[in-house]
C-alpha positions, 0 to 999 in steps of 0.5 A: 500500500503506498504512503498516503498523501497528507490530507487537509486535516494537518492540524498545526497550531498556526501563527507563531509569535514570529508571524508579525501582524504589523497593520493591526492597531496596538494600545500604548500607555504612559504607566506600563510598558504594554502594547496589547492589541486594540480590540474592536467590540461591536454589540448587537443585543443584551450581553451577559456580564463579564470580561473577555479573556484571550491569549493572542499570539502572532502579533508583536511580542509585547502583545503576546500575553494573557489579556483581560478586556472589558466590553468597552474594549479597554484593557483590564489586565496584561500578564507577562510577555509569554505564549499562553493558552486557556486563559480563563476563570475557574473554581478551585477549593470554592474560590474563583481563580484564573488559570492559563498554560504558558510554554513553547508551542511546536510547529507540530501542533502541540506544546510543552509548558506548565499551568499557572493558577492565580488568586484574586490578587494575582499571586500565583498559588499553584504551578502545575507541571507534568513529568513522566517518561516523555520523548520529544521530537528533538530529544530535548529535556523539558521542565514540564511536558504538559501540552497546551490543549487542555487545563481543566479544573474538576469539581474534585480540585484536580487538573485535567491536561493533555500530553503528546509523546513521540513513540516508535510504532509500526505504521505498515497498516497505513502505508508506512514502515515498521520503523516509523514514529507517531505521537501518542495522545495522552491525558492526565489527571493531576492533584493540584495541591500536591502536583501528583498524577492520580490518573493517566491514559494513553490512546496508543494502548487502545488500538483495539478500540481506536484503530489507526486506520480510522484516523482522518489524518493521512501519513504523508511523505513528510511524517513518520520520522522522529523529528516529524512524527505522525499525529493520528489522534490530536487529543485536545480536550478532556471532560470528567464524566460520572465514571470516566472521561470524555476525550476529544480526538480531533483527527477522528472527528470524535469523542471517546468515553473512556471508563475509569479503568481505561476501557473505551466504552463508546465513540461519539462521531461527527462522521454520520454513520460512524461511531456508536450514536445516530446523529441527525444530519444537522449534527455532523461535525469534523476537526472539532475542539472543546467537547463538553458535557452538561446535565449528565444522568444515567439516561442522557446528557448534553454535549457541546463542541466547537465544530471547525469543519475546515482545515488549513488546506480545505475550506468546507463549511462555516465553523459552528458551535453545536449542542446535542441532546444525547440519549445514552439508552437509545444511542441517539443525538439530537442537535438542539443548537447550531451557532453561527453568525450569518452576517460574519461567516467564519472558517476556523482551520484550527483551535477554538472553543464553545463556552456556556456562560450560564444555564440561566441565560443560555448565552454561549461564547465562542472563541474562533481559534485561528480567526482572531475573534470572540463572539457571544450568542444569546438564548435565541442563537443571535450574535450579540457581541463580536470582539476582534483582536487581530488580523484574520489568519495572522493572529490567533488565541487558542481559546477565548472566554468570558467571565465575571472577575473581581481582583485587587492586585497585590502590587501598587498602582502606577503613576507618571507625572509630566510637568507642563508649566511651573505650577501645572502637570499632567498625571497618568494613573493605572492599576494593572488587573484591578477591577473594583475601583472607580475613582482616582485621588491625587495627593500632594506630598512634601517629599518621598517619605511624607505621610498624611498627604492631602487630596488635591484632585479626583478623577473618574476612572477611564479605561486602563489608564486615566489622565488628568491636568493639575494646576496651581501645584505647590509641591514637586511630589505626588501620590495617587490612590485608587478608590471605590467611592471614598474607600481606598483600595490601593496607593501608589508610591510617592513620585517626584516630578 
């Protein structure tokens, strides 16, 4: 059998940081060395409250970070300059935290890094790493082998993560050789408090249920070597179930229910006529991401996913968000929601997510992965918000989320003062990550160590950075206080000008 051509499903994570998108507008500030992308927000209806969480890459280096914006397109928070994924709010030990993966993405469509968990002051309270018996394409050693695709906190305070391992395996059944190399798709459940692995699973250990011949990803002439291993599975999300896990394998157009003992119990396939469930024609999907489960019972559940439906080389159909009522007894799946914006048809070739904001509102947020957009849909499946943060197919965010978030940073507010006359100056104030203040108070100080400084001006908060003119100054030192009403929340250092 000849070696197959590499088909359209080649799922590389496009858009490395080196791919510059110079024509997109970026924000600049006096009080912080940040140049994040200026997002463009349009609203077409009532939205759920919350901030937008993205981790863009492909833009300039200074805008490659974990970023929070409000719905008025203002920056709220920028983290360190690094490649991130899955930046979002989650619950850990009954508290809201923010989490993100940070590390290095490879040209093969996966990465090596760690998951960072921050509290509502932005202190890093846990750093979750993964060390097991891994082989990398270049045989290099990593501090952590955790992949970027999943970092999902469970109700039992564990973290579900994915990993890829270079493995020598005979690929003669698909036109390869006995000496070929492939990527094993693995997932781990890790106890966050101890960083101990409590469960692991390997797709390659279950060839009896997940056949290599069924992969939609052809081998191609360039894959099968140690440096370019074949990716049969492309594992990209893990969801906890009552007695196991739902594992999304993009290159099989399927989710597999894996029992706690490792056994593959069933396959939920988007390829009509395949798998163990009968889908209605409207429910077909391909090259999917982010499979999630809601309202699971012994008889059924709701399954949602991001249906890419396209690849880097093959434009097939509009990318959609899909939700199904799954009957576990009769093994049927009825499509209950199909989300797309008819006025803005998107073909996302990689990455992406489907986030149910709340069961009460039924609003859904979709991050479009390789297309630099996030959209919110209401209960009637109408698009009510679109946020764009880069040029299409030049800037990406692996996923894009929305969530309420309250934070008071442990660091001080920042202030910069520019003198404009002998007794006048312009003051610039910001507090990266702070969500709760609404007013700035400017204090006159007699020196760098003065205390009990009087308020000489107040300004309403305006976006990330507030500026105001001061006149009649009789001092050469100032201090600013971020307040909620009259309540001080954070005080800057005293600065001379």
